[in-house]
TORFILO-244343 format. One record per residue: x, y, z of N, C-alpha, C in turn. Coordinates in Angstrom, 3 decimals. Each point is the difference from the previous one (the first is absolute). Example, Ala and Ser with C-alpha at 12.3 -4.5 7.8 and 13.67 -1.06 7.14 Angstrom:
residues 2
<<13.190 -5.690 7.800> <-0.890 1.190 0.000> <0.900 1.200 0.000>>,
<<-0.350 1.050 -0.720> <0.820 1.190 0.060> <-0.770 1.090 0.730>>,
end
This chain:
residues 174
<<50.894 -148.124 16.503> <0.513 -1.258 0.508> <-0.811 -1.164 -0.544>>,
<<-1.330 0.155 -0.048> <-0.872 -1.054 -0.487> <0.264 -0.274 -1.484>>,
<<0.215 1.074 -0.802> <0.277 -0.165 -1.420> <1.301 -0.761 -0.209>>,
<<1.002 0.260 0.821> <1.287 -0.669 -0.107> <-0.150 -1.495 0.263>>,
<<-0.758 -0.376 1.021> <-0.205 -1.420 0.317> <-0.788 -0.701 -1.110>>,
<<-1.020 0.661 -0.504> <-0.801 -0.591 -1.070> <0.859 -0.187 -1.250>>,
<<0.764 1.018 -0.337> <0.896 -0.076 -1.160> <1.027 -1.101 0.169>>,
<<0.561 -0.130 1.196> <0.988 -1.042 0.270> <-0.629 -1.381 -0.111>>,
<<-1.238 -0.127 0.492> <-0.697 -1.290 -0.072> <-0.269 -0.380 -1.454>>,
<<-0.430 0.964 -0.805> <-0.250 -0.268 -1.420> <1.293 -0.375 -0.707>>,
<<1.063 0.706 0.274> <1.300 -0.287 -0.591> <0.478 -1.388 0.402>>,
<<-0.145 -0.360 1.266> <0.418 -1.323 0.476> <-0.810 -1.099 -0.670>>,
<<-1.314 0.220 -0.143> <-0.851 -0.980 -0.664> <0.427 -0.183 -1.452>>,
<<0.233 1.097 -0.693> <0.437 -0.059 -1.396> <1.334 -0.714 -0.148>>,
<<0.935 0.285 0.894> <1.312 -0.663 -0.044> <-0.145 -1.490 0.253>>,
<<-0.846 -0.374 0.966> <-0.226 -1.416 0.299> <-0.611 -0.711 -1.195>>,
<<-0.955 0.646 -0.661> <-0.624 -0.580 -1.176> <1.017 -0.182 -1.118>>,
<<0.832 0.999 -0.240> <1.019 -0.088 -1.042> <1.002 -1.107 0.304>>,
<<0.439 -0.110 1.255> <0.936 -1.058 0.367> <-0.633 -1.379 -0.142>>,
<<-1.246 -0.122 0.380> <-0.690 -1.283 -0.141> <-0.100 -0.386 -1.474>>,
<<-0.286 0.968 -0.848> <-0.110 -0.277 -1.428> <1.338 -0.434 -0.574>>,
<<1.074 0.608 0.423> <1.313 -0.348 -0.512> <0.512 -1.298 0.600>>,
<<-0.425 -0.318 1.204> <0.502 -1.186 0.683> <-0.526 -1.288 -0.569>>,
<<-1.148 0.004 -0.584> <-0.462 -1.188 -0.670> <-0.974 -0.836 0.765>>,
<<0.179 -0.364 1.181> <-0.946 -0.822 0.732> <-0.375 -1.275 -0.725>>,
<<-0.348 -0.968 0.485> <-0.280 -1.360 -0.279> <-0.432 -0.560 -1.321>>,
<<-1.260 0.017 -0.354> <-0.575 -0.871 -1.003> <0.637 0.028 -1.364>>,
<<-0.227 -1.052 -0.742> <0.546 -0.117 -1.340> <-1.050 0.342 -1.027>>,
<<0.319 0.897 -0.893> <-0.930 0.305 -1.079> <-0.136 -1.173 -0.938>>,
<<0.978 -0.836 -0.045> <0.003 -1.082 -0.966> <0.080 -1.363 0.671>>,
<<-0.481 -0.112 1.225> <-0.030 -1.301 0.652> <-0.773 -0.953 -0.900>>,
<<0.585 -1.114 -0.323> <-0.602 -0.952 -0.944> <-0.280 0.675 -1.333>>,
<<0.981 0.745 -0.492> <-0.177 0.767 -1.232> <-0.346 -0.900 -1.168>>,
<<-0.692 0.571 -0.963> <-0.398 -0.744 -1.192> <1.203 -0.567 -0.722>>,
<<-0.183 -1.114 -0.626> <1.091 -0.688 -0.679> <-0.221 0.069 -1.496>>,
<<0.876 0.664 -0.692> <-0.110 0.179 -1.432> <0.325 -1.313 -0.699>>,
<<-0.871 -0.480 -0.892> <0.302 -1.233 -0.691> <1.173 0.128 -0.964>>,
<<0.354 1.197 -0.409> <1.164 0.209 -0.851> <-0.189 -0.576 -1.398>>,
<<0.980 0.204 -0.833> <-0.072 -0.405 -1.394> <0.046 -1.520 -0.147>>,
<<0.682 -0.684 0.912> <0.161 -1.437 -0.121> <-0.814 -0.782 1.016>>,
<<-1.015 0.623 0.589> <-0.908 -0.715 0.874> <0.462 -0.179 1.424>>,
<<1.013 0.695 0.455> <0.446 -0.122 1.390> <-1.012 0.606 0.955>>,
<<0.059 -0.362 1.260> <-0.807 0.582 1.076> <-1.495 -0.066 -0.256>>,
<<-0.552 -1.159 0.123> <-1.447 -0.183 -0.142> <-0.678 0.277 1.335>>,
<<-1.298 0.231 -0.016> <-0.759 0.141 1.237> <0.191 1.342 0.665>>,
<<-0.395 1.060 -0.665> <0.163 1.349 0.513> <-0.679 0.179 1.356>>,
<<0.613 0.775 0.845> <-0.545 0.325 1.314> <-0.317 1.485 0.034>>,
<<-0.970 0.386 0.800> <-0.443 1.383 0.073> <1.052 0.885 0.671>>,
<<0.195 1.211 -0.522> <0.920 0.968 0.578> <-0.750 0.833 1.019>>,
<<0.550 0.133 1.199> <-0.601 0.883 0.998> <0.295 1.447 -0.374>>,
<<-0.756 0.906 0.572> <0.210 1.420 -0.248> <1.346 0.441 0.574>>,
<<0.574 1.014 -0.624> <1.270 0.548 0.448> <-0.137 0.585 1.401>>,
<<1.010 -0.167 0.814> <0.029 0.547 1.349> <-0.283 1.507 -0.081>>,
<<-1.042 0.502 0.696> <-0.349 1.420 -0.103> <1.127 0.929 0.440>>,
<<0.841 -0.441 0.922> <1.122 0.846 0.420> <1.033 0.120 -1.115>>,
<<0.225 -1.085 -0.749> <0.917 0.086 -1.128> <-0.590 0.852 -1.114>>,
<<-1.309 -0.098 -0.212> <-0.658 0.841 -1.002> <0.224 1.467 0.343>>,
<<-0.253 0.364 1.263> <0.187 1.399 0.430> <1.450 0.423 -0.176>>,
<<0.940 -0.857 0.404> <1.424 0.324 -0.142> <0.346 0.202 -1.473>>,
<<-0.423 -0.943 -0.853> <0.367 0.058 -1.410> <-0.603 1.203 -0.712>>,
<<-1.174 0.465 0.449> <-0.590 1.203 -0.584> <0.726 1.256 0.454>>,
<<0.446 0.025 1.257> <0.650 1.198 0.548> <1.480 0.077 -0.374>>,
<<0.668 -1.136 -0.034> <1.445 -0.012 -0.218> <0.301 0.085 -1.491>>,
<<0.800 0.955 -0.368> <0.347 0.165 -1.403> <1.157 -0.861 -0.453>>,
<<0.803 -0.497 0.946> <1.236 -0.664 -0.395> <0.154 -1.395 0.574>>,
<<-1.092 -0.605 0.495> <0.100 -1.363 0.514> <-1.355 -0.697 -0.059>>,
<<0.057 -1.313 -0.075> <-1.191 -0.849 0.015> <0.198 -1.097 1.036>>,
<<-1.036 -0.324 0.733> <0.001 -1.126 0.936> <-0.948 -1.048 -0.583>>,
<<0.458 -1.236 -0.086> <-0.776 -1.050 -0.644> <-0.121 -1.197 0.926>>,
<<-1.216 -0.545 0.113> <-0.198 -1.259 0.706> <0.156 -1.126 -1.004>>,
<<0.818 -0.976 0.349> <0.212 -1.165 -0.847> <-0.867 -1.134 0.547>>,
<<-0.925 -0.489 -0.805> <-0.892 -1.076 0.422> <0.456 -1.337 -0.553>>,
<<-0.317 -1.050 0.727> <0.369 -1.339 -0.454> <-0.791 -0.395 -1.233>>,
<<0.568 -0.904 -0.772> <-0.687 -0.584 -1.143> <0.217 -1.511 0.030>>,
<<-0.919 -0.723 -0.564> <0.093 -1.457 -0.090> <0.226 -0.657 1.349>>,
<<-0.630 0.550 1.041> <0.099 -0.540 1.362> <1.449 -0.148 0.466>>,
<<0.866 0.900 -0.448> <1.422 -0.067 0.357> <0.257 0.412 1.442>>,
<<-0.885 0.811 0.574> <0.236 0.546 1.333> <1.022 1.123 -0.009>>,
<<0.479 0.374 -1.183> <1.037 1.024 -0.126> <-0.636 1.368 -0.219>>,
<<-0.052 0.779 1.066> <-0.561 1.346 -0.047> <0.985 0.941 0.679>>,
<<-0.166 1.284 -0.226> <0.891 0.974 0.628> <-0.299 1.392 -0.504>>,
<<1.070 0.758 -0.274> <-0.177 1.358 -0.484> <1.151 0.385 -0.903>>,
<<-0.192 1.083 -0.701> <1.035 0.540 -0.881> <-0.077 1.521 0.056>>,
<<1.089 0.631 -0.370> <0.044 1.458 -0.084> <0.734 0.384 -1.282>>,
<<-0.477 1.070 -0.619> <0.651 0.568 -1.177> <0.249 1.464 0.321>>,
<<1.267 0.422 -0.062> <0.387 1.347 0.417> <0.900 0.628 -1.059>>,
<<-0.313 1.247 -0.386> <0.880 0.738 -0.913> <1.370 0.164 0.643>>,
<<1.047 -0.285 -0.779> <1.365 0.098 0.532> <0.993 0.050 -1.159>>,
<<0.865 1.003 -0.030> <1.132 0.078 -0.929> <-0.339 -0.324 -1.450>>,
<<-0.940 0.723 -0.600> <-0.313 -0.175 -1.407> <-0.765 -1.270 -0.327>>,
<<-0.639 -0.574 0.974> <-0.786 -1.219 -0.210> <-0.824 -0.281 1.235>>,
<<-0.308 -1.263 0.212> <-0.738 -0.405 1.200> <0.706 -1.160 0.674>>,
<<-0.086 -0.024 1.319> <0.419 -1.168 0.776> <-1.250 -0.810 0.295>>,
<<0.053 -1.292 -0.309> <-1.111 -0.908 0.269> <0.471 -0.993 1.057>>,
<<-0.708 -0.024 1.123> <0.331 -0.908 1.098> <-1.195 -0.900 0.255>>,
<<0.255 -1.309 0.078> <-1.047 -0.983 0.260> <0.356 -0.764 1.271>>,
<<-0.994 -0.209 0.854> <0.137 -0.838 1.201> <-1.134 -1.021 -0.023>>,
<<0.346 -1.276 -0.056> <-0.986 -1.080 -0.054> <0.207 -0.922 1.196>>,
<<-1.097 -0.373 0.650> <0.049 -0.967 1.098> <-0.326 -1.382 -0.546>>,
<<0.535 -1.008 0.648> <-0.284 -1.411 -0.306> <0.586 -0.470 -1.330>>,
<<1.050 0.659 -0.490> <0.682 -0.509 -1.182> <0.698 -1.303 0.392>>,
<<-0.061 -1.033 -0.846> <0.675 -1.252 0.345> <1.491 0.202 0.235>>,
<<0.527 -0.701 0.978> <1.417 0.108 0.342> <0.869 -0.369 -1.209>>,
<<0.986 0.847 -0.271> <0.934 -0.235 -1.097> <-0.528 0.376 -1.378>>,
<<-1.200 0.555 -0.069> <-0.592 0.349 -1.302> <0.613 1.280 -0.564>>,
<<0.019 0.072 -1.308> <0.331 1.214 -0.739> <-1.143 0.184 -0.979>>,
<<-0.855 1.013 0.275> <-1.220 0.158 -0.768> <0.069 1.236 -0.887>>,
<<-0.090 -0.200 -1.323> <0.029 1.140 -0.919> <-1.144 0.973 0.286>>,
<<0.286 1.282 -0.178> <-1.005 1.043 0.208> <0.096 0.982 -1.155>>,
<<-1.145 0.542 -0.381> <-0.064 0.947 -1.104> <-1.087 1.024 0.260>>,
<<0.099 1.127 -0.696> <-1.149 0.895 -0.122> <-0.631 -0.353 -1.339>>,
<<-1.301 -0.246 0.035> <-0.763 -0.312 -1.206> <-0.988 1.128 -0.259>>,
<<-0.372 0.180 -1.247> <-1.111 0.883 -0.326> <-1.281 -0.727 0.379>>,
<<-1.002 0.772 0.433> <-1.270 -0.579 0.389> <-0.153 -0.023 1.509>>,
<<-0.957 -0.793 0.456> <-0.275 -0.141 1.428> <0.133 -1.472 0.376>>,
<<-0.043 -0.278 1.278> <0.128 -1.391 0.444> <-1.107 -0.880 -0.562>>,
<<-1.173 0.566 -0.247> <-1.096 -0.791 -0.545> <0.031 -0.091 -1.519>>,
<<0.735 0.905 -0.648> <0.101 -0.013 -1.467> <1.420 0.416 -0.376>>,
<<0.927 -0.915 0.214> <1.426 0.268 -0.161> <0.468 -0.334 -1.408>>,
<<0.748 0.896 -0.623> <0.673 -0.314 -1.258> <1.109 -0.996 0.365>>,
<<-0.004 -1.204 -0.568> <0.991 -1.001 0.412> <1.446 0.363 -0.353>>,
<<0.200 0.937 -0.923> <1.365 0.405 -0.357> <0.509 1.017 1.019>>,
<<1.126 -0.274 0.658> <0.538 0.970 0.963> <0.319 1.333 -0.670>>,
<<-0.315 1.103 0.709> <0.328 1.339 -0.490> <1.391 0.403 0.483>>,
<<0.285 -0.209 1.277> <1.313 0.309 0.586> <0.402 -1.146 0.923>>,
<<1.189 -0.569 -0.202> <0.463 -1.052 0.907> <0.459 0.606 1.330>>,
<<-0.230 -0.741 1.062> <0.463 0.389 1.333> <0.954 -1.075 0.516>>,
<<0.790 0.347 0.986> <0.887 -0.965 0.640> <-0.851 -1.107 0.619>>,
<<0.400 -1.272 -0.141> <-0.796 -1.089 0.591> <-0.185 0.173 1.514>>,
<<-1.115 -0.511 0.481> <-0.278 -0.001 1.434> <0.765 -1.172 0.613>>,
<<0.901 0.319 0.919> <0.797 -1.007 0.709> <-0.096 0.311 1.483>>,
<<-0.273 -1.024 0.792> <-0.205 0.182 1.444> <-1.074 1.058 0.268>>,
<<-1.000 0.068 -0.876> <-1.130 0.904 0.193> <0.237 1.443 -0.400>>,
<<1.159 0.303 -0.641> <0.309 1.394 -0.325> <0.509 0.158 -1.423>>,
<<-0.326 1.151 -0.575> <0.526 0.386 -1.305> <0.149 1.512 -0.006>>,
<<1.133 0.473 -0.522> <0.240 1.438 -0.140> <0.574 0.252 -1.391>>,
<<-0.644 0.908 -0.753> <0.405 0.276 -1.369> <-0.070 1.498 -0.254>>,
<<0.984 0.533 -0.748> <-0.086 1.384 -0.486> <-0.267 -0.064 -1.498>>,
<<-1.083 0.644 -0.430> <-0.351 0.072 -1.417> <0.226 1.424 -0.487>>,
<<0.909 0.167 -0.945> <0.307 1.329 -0.528> <-1.031 0.432 -1.039>>,
<<-0.212 1.306 -0.064> <-0.783 0.585 -1.072> <-1.509 -0.060 0.157>>,
<<-0.511 -0.425 1.145> <-1.442 0.056 0.231> <-0.248 0.693 1.332>>,
<<-1.238 0.425 0.207> <-0.333 0.715 1.228> <-1.326 -0.492 0.557>>,
<<-0.238 0.324 1.252> <-1.285 -0.318 0.631> <-1.124 0.684 -0.779>>,
<<0.219 1.235 -0.433> <-1.020 0.726 -0.765> <-0.378 -0.767 -1.267>>,
<<0.994 -0.560 -0.692> <-0.273 -0.797 -1.204> <-0.813 -1.239 0.357>>,
<<0.366 -0.670 1.083> <-0.715 -1.206 0.412> <-1.443 0.299 0.381>>,
<<-0.223 1.168 0.607> <-1.361 0.380 0.408> <-0.906 0.259 -1.196>>,
<<0.578 0.283 -1.174> <-0.797 0.296 -1.187> <-0.555 -1.256 -0.666>>,
<<0.559 -1.164 0.316> <-0.431 -1.232 -0.644> <-0.456 -1.026 1.017>>,
<<-0.181 -1.218 -0.470> <-0.355 -1.112 0.886> <1.154 -0.989 -0.028>>,
<<0.584 -0.217 1.177> <1.142 -0.892 0.131> <-0.150 -0.826 1.271>>,
<<0.659 -1.150 0.010> <-0.006 -0.853 1.180> <1.372 -0.640 0.170>>,
<<0.384 -0.214 1.246> <1.202 -0.775 0.309> <-0.450 -1.442 0.147>>,
<<0.706 -0.898 -0.682> <-0.359 -1.413 0.026> <1.222 -0.821 0.381>>,
<<-0.193 -0.969 0.897> <1.066 -0.914 0.417> <-0.379 -1.396 -0.477>>,
<<0.965 -0.673 -0.627> <-0.204 -1.328 -0.564> <0.573 -1.060 0.944>>,
<<-0.489 -1.234 -0.124> <0.438 -1.082 0.881> <1.503 -0.249 -0.130>>,
<<0.508 -0.068 -1.231> <1.431 -0.236 -0.222> <0.329 0.319 -1.449>>,
<<1.290 0.023 -0.318> <0.420 0.228 -1.380> <-0.448 -1.157 -0.890>>,
<<-0.160 -1.189 0.571> <-0.459 -1.165 -0.753> <-1.524 -0.086 -0.082>>,
<<-0.705 0.800 0.805> <-1.466 -0.026 0.012> <-0.530 1.435 0.005>>,
<<0.248 0.706 -1.095> <-0.429 1.395 -0.123> <-1.511 0.126 -0.169>>,
<<-0.671 -1.077 -0.391> <-1.449 0.049 -0.205> <-0.763 0.038 1.316>>,
<<0.640 -0.424 1.076> <-0.683 -0.004 1.295> <0.350 1.266 0.758>>,
<<-1.006 0.829 0.222> <0.173 1.248 0.745> <-0.255 -0.284 1.483>>,
<<0.863 0.545 0.859> <-0.168 -0.233 1.449> <-0.400 1.240 0.759>>,
<<0.229 1.194 -0.581> <-0.374 1.246 0.674> <-0.137 1.105 -1.041>>,
<<-0.931 0.926 0.262> <-0.222 1.091 -0.935> <-0.510 1.227 0.748>>,
<<0.368 1.177 -0.488> <-0.478 1.252 0.577> <-0.185 1.059 -1.076>>,
<<-1.168 0.638 -0.023> <-0.283 1.063 -0.962> <0.707 1.284 0.422>>,
<<0.710 0.634 -0.949> <0.691 1.252 0.279> <-0.945 1.191 -0.012>>,
<<-1.081 -0.100 -0.749> <-0.904 1.124 -0.131> <-1.406 -0.428 0.368>>,
<<-0.857 0.989 0.223> <-1.365 -0.274 0.418> <-0.817 -0.620 -1.108>>,
end
């Protein structure tokens, strides 16, 4: 009887830990993320990137087919949130949720090679613009496993007319 209770307690603890890791919990890995000056001098005054949320790190290491990303504000935009990348139907679904997006804005979003602190200014994969704080895109022919092998970041721009100003960024990989 004692072994059964101990085993159940260990199992419950492990399940709680796994759920907590997948759930994400609060902080932003990229709160005030670094601002890449880009090829044409956009985004001056880099800000320090905070460490990735440890629960997302644990989730991303354990999960083979999904990534949880914290989106941190850039250029004092106040626009932070989260993103998810999930294997689905021969590609990945990329979902972005941003808080404090200006009302009526349509903000271009892309996956770039590199990290938020050292971003390749040329977009690697275009994503659906963020409107009303949300973006959902299906990208064919790539997988979470492929993304985990390199360094990539999701980047949100202020507007189609101001692509040099980044308002939010999140690193896909550690």
